[in-house]
C-alpha positions in Angstrom: 23.2 -0.3 -7.3 23.3 -2.1 -11.4 22.0 -5.8 -11.4 25.3 -7.3 -11.6 26.1 -5.6 -8.8 23.9 -6.8 -6.8 23.4 -10.1 -7.8 27.4 -9.7 -6.8 26.3 -8.2 -3.5 27.0 -11.4 -1.1 30.1 -13.7 -3.3 32.4 -11.1 -0.3 31.1 -12.3 2.8 32.7 -14.6 4.9 30.3 -17.9 5.6 30.9 -20.1 8.2 29.5 -24.2 7.2 25.6 -25.0 7.3 23.4 -24.7 10.4 22.1 -28.7 10.2 17.4 -29.0 11.6 18.2 -29.4 14.9 20.2 -26.1 15.1 17.9 -23.9 13.1 15.0 -25.5 15.5 16.7 -24.5 17.8 17.7 -21.0 17.3 13.4 -20.4 16.3 12.2 -21.6 19.9 14.3 -19.4 22.1 13.6 -16.5 19.9 11.7 -14.2 21.0 8.4 -12.3 18.9 7.5 -9.4 19.4 4.2 -9.2 18.3 4.2 -6.6 15.9 1.6 -4.0 17.2 -2.1 -3.0 15.1 -1.3 0.1 13.1 -5.1 0.2 12.9 -5.5 4.2 13.8 -9.1 6.2 13.7 -6.8 9.1 12.4 -10.4 11.8 10.6 -10.3 12.0 7.1 -10.4 15.6 6.1 -13.2 16.5 2.9 -10.2 17.6 0.9 -8.2 14.5 1.6 -11.2 12.2 1.1 -11.7 14.7 -2.7 -8.3 13.9 -3.3 -8.6 10.3 -3.1 -11.8 9.5 -5.2 -10.0 12.3 -7.4 -6.8 9.5 -7.5 -9.4 6.6 -8.3 -11.0 8.4 -11.5 -8.2 9.6 -13.2 -6.4 5.9 -12.6 -9.3 4.8 -14.3 -9.7 7.2 -16.7 -5.7 5.7 -17.3 -5.9 2.2 -17.0 -6.0 0.9 -21.5 -9.7 -0.4 -22.7 -10.4 -3.8 -20.9 -8.0 -3.6 -17.9 -10.4 -3.1 -15.3 -14.2 -4.6 -15.8 -16.5 -1.2 -14.0 -19.2 -0.1 -14.7 -19.8 3.5 -15.9 -22.7 3.9 -13.5 -20.2 3.3 -10.4 -17.9 5.9 -12.1 -20.5 8.7 -12.6 -21.6 7.8 -8.6 -17.8 8.2 -7.6 -17.8 11.6 -9.5 -21.4 13.0 -8.1 -19.9 11.9 -4.2 -16.8 13.7 -5.5 -18.6 16.6 -6.5 -20.9 16.3 -2.5 -17.5 15.9 -1.1 -16.2 19.3 -2.8 -19.6 21.1 -1.6 -19.3 20.0 1.8 -15.7 20.9 1.9 -16.7 24.3 0.2 -19.4 24.8 3.4 -17.1 24.0 6.0 -14.5 26.3 4.8 -17.3 29.5 5.6 
Protein backbone atom coordinates (compact mmCIF):
# COMPACT_ATOMS: atom_id res chain seq x y z
CA UNK A 1 0.00 0.00 0.00
CA UNK A 2 1.48 3.32 -0.98
CA UNK A 3 1.10 6.56 0.97
CA UNK A 4 -1.81 7.87 -1.09
CA UNK A 5 -3.78 4.61 -0.69
CA UNK A 6 -3.11 4.70 3.06
CA UNK A 7 -4.34 8.27 3.39
CA UNK A 8 -7.49 7.69 1.35
CA UNK A 9 -8.34 4.24 2.76
CA UNK A 10 -11.08 5.63 5.02
CA UNK A 11 -12.74 7.70 2.29
CA UNK A 12 -14.99 4.85 1.18
CA UNK A 13 -16.25 3.89 4.63
CA UNK A 14 -19.89 4.60 5.39
CA UNK A 15 -20.24 6.68 8.50
CA UNK A 16 -23.18 7.68 10.57
CA UNK A 17 -23.60 10.66 12.81
CA UNK A 18 -21.06 11.11 15.56
CA UNK A 19 -22.13 9.99 19.04
CA UNK A 20 -22.50 12.70 21.65
CA UNK A 21 -20.47 12.82 24.85
CA UNK A 22 -23.08 11.00 26.92
CA UNK A 23 -23.23 8.11 24.43
CA UNK A 24 -19.46 7.80 24.42
CA UNK A 25 -19.32 7.79 28.23
CA UNK A 26 -22.07 5.20 28.42
CA UNK A 27 -20.32 2.97 25.91
CA UNK A 28 -17.10 3.16 27.90
CA UNK A 29 -18.85 2.48 31.22
CA UNK A 30 -20.51 -0.63 29.85
CA UNK A 31 -17.37 -1.96 28.19
CA UNK A 32 -15.98 -5.01 29.92
CA UNK A 33 -12.32 -4.39 30.44
CA UNK A 34 -10.06 -7.40 30.20
CA UNK A 35 -6.79 -6.75 31.95
CA UNK A 36 -3.79 -8.17 30.13
CA UNK A 37 -1.90 -10.75 32.09
CA UNK A 38 1.61 -9.90 33.03
CA UNK A 39 3.76 -11.36 30.34
CA UNK A 40 6.76 -11.42 32.58
CA UNK A 41 8.07 -14.91 32.49
CA UNK A 42 11.25 -16.06 34.04
CA UNK A 43 12.43 -18.07 31.09
CA UNK A 44 16.03 -19.10 31.51
CA UNK A 45 18.54 -17.32 29.31
CA UNK A 46 21.25 -19.62 28.11
CA UNK A 47 24.94 -18.77 27.70
CA UNK A 48 24.72 -18.62 23.93
CA UNK A 49 21.79 -16.18 24.11
CA UNK A 50 23.61 -13.94 26.61
CA UNK A 51 26.67 -14.03 24.35
CA UNK A 52 24.51 -12.99 21.41
CA UNK A 53 22.92 -10.15 23.39
CA UNK A 54 26.28 -8.74 24.41
CA UNK A 55 27.68 -9.19 20.93
CA UNK A 56 24.69 -7.28 19.57
CA UNK A 57 25.12 -4.42 22.04
CA UNK A 58 28.81 -4.11 21.25
CA UNK A 59 28.11 -4.19 17.52
CA UNK A 60 25.39 -1.58 17.93
CA UNK A 61 27.72 0.76 19.82
CA UNK A 62 30.48 0.31 17.24
CA UNK A 63 28.09 1.23 14.41
CA UNK A 64 26.94 4.51 15.94
CA UNK A 65 28.42 7.78 14.73
CA UNK A 66 30.95 9.34 17.09
CA UNK A 67 29.33 11.19 19.94
CA UNK A 68 25.83 9.82 19.46
CA UNK A 69 26.19 7.80 22.69
CA UNK A 70 28.07 9.02 25.70
CA UNK A 71 29.57 5.66 26.63
CA UNK A 72 32.70 5.38 28.70
CA UNK A 73 35.39 3.19 27.11
CA UNK A 74 35.70 1.26 30.37
CA UNK A 75 32.07 0.16 29.99
CA UNK A 76 32.83 -1.24 26.54
CA UNK A 77 35.97 -2.96 27.81
CA UNK A 78 34.05 -4.49 30.74
CA UNK A 79 31.27 -5.64 28.45
CA UNK A 80 33.85 -7.25 26.16
CA UNK A 81 35.41 -8.99 29.20
CA UNK A 82 31.99 -10.19 30.32
CA UNK A 83 31.24 -11.47 26.82
CA UNK A 84 34.52 -13.40 26.88
CA UNK A 85 33.68 -14.88 30.30
CA UNK A 86 30.21 -15.93 29.14
CA UNK A 87 31.74 -17.56 26.07
CA UNK A 88 34.25 -19.47 28.23
CA UNK A 89 31.50 -20.66 30.55
CA UNK A 90 29.44 -21.71 27.54
CA UNK A 91 32.37 -23.74 26.21
CA UNK A 92 32.92 -25.30 29.64
CA UNK A 93 29.25 -26.23 29.87
CA UNK A 94 29.47 -28.05 26.54
CA UNK A 95 32.30 -30.31 27.73
